[in-house]
N, C-alpha and C positions, 0 to 999 in steps of 0.2 A: 360799331360792333353789331353782329347779327346772331340771334338766338336760333339754335337748331335743336330739333328733337329727332333722335334716331331709334328705330327698332330693328332688331336683328333676327335672322333665321339661324338658330344655332344647331340645326341638324348636321351631324357629322363633325361638329366642332367640339373638341374635348375641353372640359373645364371652362365654362363661361366665367368670366371675371365676376367677382362678388357684386351682387346688386344690379346686374345689367340685363336680367331677363325681362324686366318691365320696359327697359329702354335706357337711353342716355341723353342727358341734356348738356349741350356744349355751346359756349359763346365764343366767337372768333371774328376775325377780319373778313373772312369769306369761307366758302365751302372747303377749299383746299387746306386752309388754316385749321379748321375744326377736324378734318380728317387726320391731319398730322397730330393734333392734340390727342385724338382718340388712339391713334397708333402708339404714341409715346407714353401717355399717362394711363390709359385704361387697358390696352391690350399688350403693353410692354414689348413692343417691337414685333409681335406676332402678326400674322396676316389677320385682317379684319374678317369676321364672318360676313355672310351675305347680308347686305342692308335691304330690309324689306319695306321700310318706310322712312322717309326723311321729310320733315316739315321745316321750312325756312321761315324765320320771323314768327315762331310759334308763340301764340298767346298762352301764357302759362295757365290761364284759367280753363283751358281745354284739357289740362292734365289731371290725373287722378287726385281727387281731393283727400282721399283717405290715406294715401301712401306717399305720392310724389311731392305734393305741395308742402306738407309739414316736415319733409325730410330732404330739403334741397337748400343749396346755398343761393345767394343773390345771383340772378342770371344776367346781371348787367356788367359783369367783369369777364375778361378773357379766361377761358378754362372750363373745366367740367363742373357743372353745378348739380347734376344728378347722375348717378348716385354720389353721395358724399364719400370722400376718402381718396379721390383721384386728383386732387389739386396738385 
């Protein structure tokens, strides 16, 4: 499993899903797998906004200590681990 961190450009995108303005953490088999998870779980079948940053094999210690780390699920399982609520 590979951990990914995504940040999006929401310009022109109406109603960003709750909690996604800071970014999304997703674990999956590969890039295509995590994109599919994002489309199904976070963006509910809508087009993804522009991806402005993607980090593969993200070290979670690089993420925000004040908001992301205390509010995420375990990143070692397939699925969305930040923000919570999209499992």
